[in-house]
C-alpha positions in Angstrom: -86.3 44.6 18.6 -84.5 41.3 17.8 -82.0 39.4 19.9 -79.4 37.0 18.7 -79.1 33.6 20.4 -75.7 32.9 21.8 -74.9 29.6 23.5 -72.1 28.7 25.8 -71.0 26.2 23.2 -70.3 28.9 20.6 -68.3 30.8 23.2 -66.2 27.8 24.0 -65.5 27.1 20.2 -64.6 30.8 19.7 -62.0 30.5 22.4 -60.7 27.2 21.0 -60.3 28.8 17.5 -58.3 31.7 18.9 -56.1 29.2 20.9 -55.3 27.3 17.8 -54.1 30.5 16.1 -52.0 31.5 19.1 -50.4 28.0 19.3 -49.5 28.1 15.6 -48.0 31.6 16.1 -46.0 30.4 19.1 -44.6 27.5 17.1 -43.5 29.9 14.4 -42.0 32.3 16.9 -40.2 29.6 18.7 -38.7 28.3 15.4 -37.4 31.8 14.6 -36.0 32.2 18.0 -34.2 28.9 17.8 -32.9 29.1 14.2 -32.5 32.8 13.9 -34.3 32.6 10.5 -37.8 33.3 9.3 -39.9 30.3 9.9 -41.4 30.5 6.4 -38.7 32.0 4.1 -40.9 32.0 1.0 -43.6 34.0 2.8 -41.2 36.4 4.4 -39.0 37.1 1.4 -41.5 36.9 -1.5 -39.7 37.5 -4.8 -36.3 37.6 -3.1 -36.5 33.9 -2.1 -34.7 33.0 -5.4 -31.7 35.1 -4.4 -31.6 33.3 -1.0 -31.8 29.9 -2.5 -29.0 30.8 -5.0 -26.7 32.0 -2.2 -27.4 28.8 -0.2 -26.5 26.7 -3.2 -23.3 28.5 -3.8 -22.4 28.1 -0.1 -23.2 24.4 -0.3 -20.9 24.0 -3.3 -18.1 25.6 -1.3 -18.7 23.3 1.6 -18.5 20.3 -0.7 -15.2 21.5 -2.3 -13.7 22.3 1.2 -14.5 18.8 2.3 -13.0 17.3 -0.8 -9.9 19.5 -0.4 -9.4 18.1 3.2 -9.2 14.6 1.7 -6.9 15.7 -1.1 -4.6 17.6 1.4 -4.4 14.5 3.6 -3.5 12.4 0.6 -0.8 14.9 -0.5 0.7 15.2 3.0 0.8 11.4 3.3 2.4 11.2 -0.2 5.0 13.8 0.8 5.9 11.8 4.0 6.3 8.6 2.0 8.5 10.3 -0.7 10.7 11.7 2.1 11.2 8.2 3.4 12.0 6.9 -0.1 14.4 9.8 -0.9 16.2 9.6 2.5 16.7 5.8 2.1 18.0 6.1 -1.4 20.3 8.9 -0.4 21.6 6.9 2.5 22.3 3.8 0.4 24.0 5.9 -2.4 26.3 7.5 0.2 27.1 4.1 1.6 28.0 2.8 -1.8 30.2 5.8 -2.5 32.1 5.3 0.7 32.8 1.6 0.2 36.4 0.4 0.7 38.5 -1.3 -2.0 37.4 -4.7 -0.6 33.7 -4.0 0.2 31.6 -6.1 2.6 29.5 -7.5 -0.2 27.1 -9.6 1.9 26.4 -6.6 4.1 25.5 -4.2 1.2 23.5 -7.0 -0.5 21.4 -7.3 2.7 21.0 -3.6 2.9 19.8 -3.4 -0.7 17.3 -6.2 -0.1 16.0 -4.5 3.1 15.7 -1.1 1.3 13.8 -2.8 -1.5 11.3 -4.1 1.0 11.1 -0.6 2.6 10.4 0.8 -0.9 7.5 -1.6 -1.3 6.1 -0.6 2.1 6.3 3.1 1.3 4.6 2.7 -2.0 1.8 0.7 -0.4 0.9 3.4 2.2 -2.8 4.1 2.3 -5.5 6.4 3.8 -8.8 4.8 4.7 -8.0 1.8 2.5 -7.1 4.1 -0.5 -3.5 3.8 -1.8 -1.8 7.1 -2.4 0.7 5.8 -5.0 -1.9 4.0 -7.1 -2.7 7.0 -9.4 -6.4 6.7 -10.1 -6.2 3.0 -9.2 -6.6 3.6 -5.4 -8.1 0.2 -4.5 -5.2 -2.1 -5.3 -1.8 -2.1 -3.6 0.6 -0.4 -6.1 3.6 -2.6 -5.4 3.5 -6.3 -5.5 7.0 -6.9 -4.0 10.1 -8.0 -5.8 9.2 -11.7 -5.8 5.4 -11.6 -5.6 4.2 -10.5 -9.1 1.9 -12.7 -11.1 2.2 -14.5 -13.5 5.9 -13.5 -13.4 7.6 -11.5 -10.7 10.3 -8.9 -11.2 12.7 -11.4 -9.7 11.6 -13.9 -12.4 12.2 -11.4 -15.2 15.6 -10.4 -13.9 16.6 -14.1 -13.6 15.3 -14.7 -17.1 17.2 -11.8 -18.6 20.4 -12.8 -16.8 20.3 -16.4 -17.9 19.2 -15.6 -21.5 21.6 -16.5 -24.3 24.3 -14.0 -25.2 22.4 -13.4 -28.5 19.6 -12.0 -26.4 21.9 -9.9 -24.2 22.1 -12.3 -21.3 24.9 -14.5 -20.0 23.5 -17.9 -20.5 23.6 -19.0 -16.8 21.9 -18.0 -13.6 23.3 -15.5 -11.0 24.4 -18.3 -8.7 26.5 -20.1 -11.2 30.3 -20.0 -10.7 30.7 -18.8 -14.2 29.5 -15.4 -13.0 33.1 -14.7 -12.0 34.1 -14.7 -15.6 31.7 -11.9 -16.7 33.7 -9.0 -18.0 33.1 -5.3 -17.1 32.1 -4.5 -20.7 29.6 -7.4 -20.8 28.1 -6.4 -17.5 27.7 -2.8 -18.6 26.0 -3.9 -21.8 23.6 -6.0 -19.8 22.8 -3.3 -17.3 22.2 -0.7 -20.1 20.3 -3.3 -22.2 18.0 -6.2 -21.1 18.2 -5.3 -17.4 17.3 -1.7 -17.8 14.5 -2.6 -20.2 12.8 -4.6 -17.5 12.4 -1.6 -15.3 11.6 0.9 -18.1 9.4 -1.2 -20.2 6.3 -3.4 -19.7 8.3 -5.7 -17.3 7.6 -3.1 -14.6 4.0 -4.3 -14.6 5.2 -7.4 -12.7 6.0 -5.1 -9.8 3.5 -2.3 -10.1 -0.3 -2.2 -10.3 -0.5 1.6 -10.3 -2.1 3.7 -13.0 0.0 6.2 -14.9 -2.9 8.6 -14.6 -3.0 10.7 -11.4 -6.0 11.9 -9.5 -7.4 15.2 -10.7 -9.2 17.2 -8.0 -11.4 20.3 -8.4 -10.1 22.4 -5.6 -12.2 25.5 -6.3 -15.1 26.3 -8.6 -12.6 27.3 -11.3 -9.4 25.3 -10.6 -8.4 21.7 -11.0 -5.0 20.2 -10.1 -3.3 16.8 -9.7 -3.5 15.6 -6.1 -1.6 12.3 -6.3 1.4 10.6 -7.8 2.0 7.0 -8.7 4.5 4.2 -8.4 5.3 4.2 -12.1 7.3 7.5 -12.1 10.9 7.3 -13.4 12.6 7.9 -10.0 10.7 5.0 -8.4 11.7 2.7 -11.2 15.3 3.8 -10.9 15.5 3.3 -7.2 14.1 -0.3 -7.6 16.6 -0.9 -10.4 19.6 0.3 -8.3 18.6 -1.9 -5.3 18.1 -4.9 -7.6 21.6 -4.4 -9.1 23.2 -4.8 -5.7 21.2 -7.7 -4.2 20.2 -9.9 -7.1 23.0 -9.9 -9.8 25.4 -12.1 -7.9 27.9 -9.4 -7.1 29.5 -11.6 -4.5 30.8 -13.8 -7.3 31.8 -11.1 -9.7 35.4 -10.0 -10.3 36.4 -6.8 -8.5 36.4 -4.8 -11.8 33.0 -6.1 -12.9 31.6 -5.5 -9.4 32.8 -1.9 -9.5 30.9 -1.4 -12.8 27.7 -2.6 -11.0 28.3 -0.4 -7.9 29.2 2.7 -10.0 26.1 2.3 -12.1 23.9 1.9 -9.0 25.4 5.1 -7.6 24.7 7.0 -10.8 21.2 5.8 -11.0 20.5 6.6 -7.3 21.8 10.1 -7.7 19.5 10.7 -10.7 16.6 9.1 -8.8 17.0 11.3 -5.7 16.9 14.4 -7.9 13.8 13.0 -9.6 12.1 12.3 -6.3 12.7 15.9 -5.3 11.0 17.0 -8.5 8.0 14.8 -7.7 7.9 16.3 -4.2 8.0 19.8 -5.6 5.0 19.0 -7.8 3.1 17.5 -4.9 4.0 20.5 -2.7 2.7 22.9 -5.4 -0.6 21.1 -5.5 -0.8 21.2 -1.7 -0.1 24.9 -1.7 -2.8 25.5 -4.3 -5.4 23.5 -2.4 -4.6 25.3 0.9 -4.8 28.7 -0.9 -8.1 27.7 -2.5 -9.5 26.8 1.0 -8.5 30.3 2.3 -10.2 32.0 -0.7 -13.3 29.8 -0.3 -13.5 30.5 3.4 -13.7 34.2 2.6 -16.4 33.6 -0.1 -18.4 31.5 2.4 -18.3 34.4 4.9 -19.6 36.8 2.3 -22.4 34.4 1.3 -23.4 33.8 5.0 -23.5 37.6 5.6 -25.8 38.1 2.6 -28.0 35.2 3.5 -28.2 36.5 7.1 -29.4 39.9 5.8 -32.2 38.2 3.8 -33.3 35.5 6.2 -32.3 36.5 9.7 -34.8 37.7 12.3 -34.2 39.9 15.3 -33.7 37.5 18.2 -34.9 40.1 20.8 -38.1 40.8 18.7 -38.7 37.0 18.4 -38.3 36.6 22.2 -40.8 39.4 22.8 -43.3 37.7 20.5 -42.8 34.4 22.2 -43.5 35.9 25.6 -46.5 37.8 24.3 -48.0 34.7 22.7 -47.4 32.7 25.9 -49.2 35.3 27.9 -52.2 35.3 25.5 -52.4 31.5 25.5 -52.4 31.5 29.3 -55.1 34.1 29.3 -57.1 32.1 26.7 -56.9 29.0 28.9 -58.1 31.1 31.9 -61.1 32.4 29.9 -62.0 29.0 28.7 -62.0 27.7 32.2 -64.3 30.5 33.3 -66.6 30.0 30.3 -67.1 26.4 31.3 -68.7 27.6 34.5 -71.4 29.5 32.6 -74.3 27.1 32.8 -77.9 27.7 33.8 -77.8 24.6 35.8 -75.7 26.4 38.3 -78.5 28.9 38.9 -81.5 26.6 39.1 
C-alpha cells in the first residue's frame, strides 16, 4: 500500500488557482452584465464575427453621414435665413423706388441704398463656427469685402474709374461729384448703365467685392447620394442687387436732370425685380437640398435601427442570465475565501 504526500501548501495553492479562475469569470460576467454584449465577441460568435464587424462598420458610416448632415443642414438653414433678409430688403427698396413722387427725396433714397448695401455685405458674411456660408468652397475668407474695401481696387474705385473714363471708353470724362453731371443725357446714362457699369458687376470687376468661390460645397448625404449644400456670393441675383444699390447711391443722382435720374431709378427697379426672382430660385435650390438631407437622415435612421437589431441578435447576452452568473460566481468566491481561511488553520504546530 502506497500513500501520496499532501502538504497544506499544495492545498492553499489549489484554492488560489481556483480563485483566479473565479475572479476572471466574474470580470467577464460583470462586463456582459454592464454592456449587454458578449465579453469576447470572437470567442462567442466564431465564424460569425465577420458579419458582426461588417454590420458595425455600416452603422458607423451612417453615424458619420448623420453627423455630417447635421452640419450641412445648419449651413443650409443659415443660408436660407440670410437669403430671406437679402430678398426682403431688395423687395422693400424696389417698392420704395416704384412709389417715389415726381420730385423724389434724393438724399433719403441715396442713404437707404447705401445702408442696404452695407446690410447686403453683412448678410453675405454670415458664418457658422468661423465658416462662411456664402463663400462656396472657400469657407475661411469673408465673401464680401464691402463696397469701398477691396484691394488693390475696390468696387467703388472701379465705378468711379468707369464713370470718369473718356467718352470713347463709355464713360463721361468727369467724376460723379462734378457739376457737369447735370448735363448727362438719358441716352448716355442708359448706354453707360448697360455698358461699362454693368460690366463691372458681371465681369472680373466683381472680384474687387467678392472673395467667394463659384464652386459650391458638395456633401455626401447618404451612402449613394450627393448634393450641393451651399451657395455663394457670386450668383447673378447678388450681383444684380449690389448693382442696383450702387446705381442709386454712387452715380451722383442728386445732380442729374429729372429725366436722366428717372432712367437710373427705372433701371434699378427692373434689376431689383429680376434679382428678387433670382434669389427665390436660389432659395428653392437650397430648400431642395435641405429636404433631401432631411429625407436621407430619416432613411438612415431606419437603416441604423435595422443594423442595431441584427447586431443585437448576434452580440447580445441575456441580462437575467448574466446577473445569475455574477451572483453564482460571487458566492463561489466567498466560499473559496472561507475555505482558504480554514486551510490556513491546518498546521501540525496547532496540535503539538
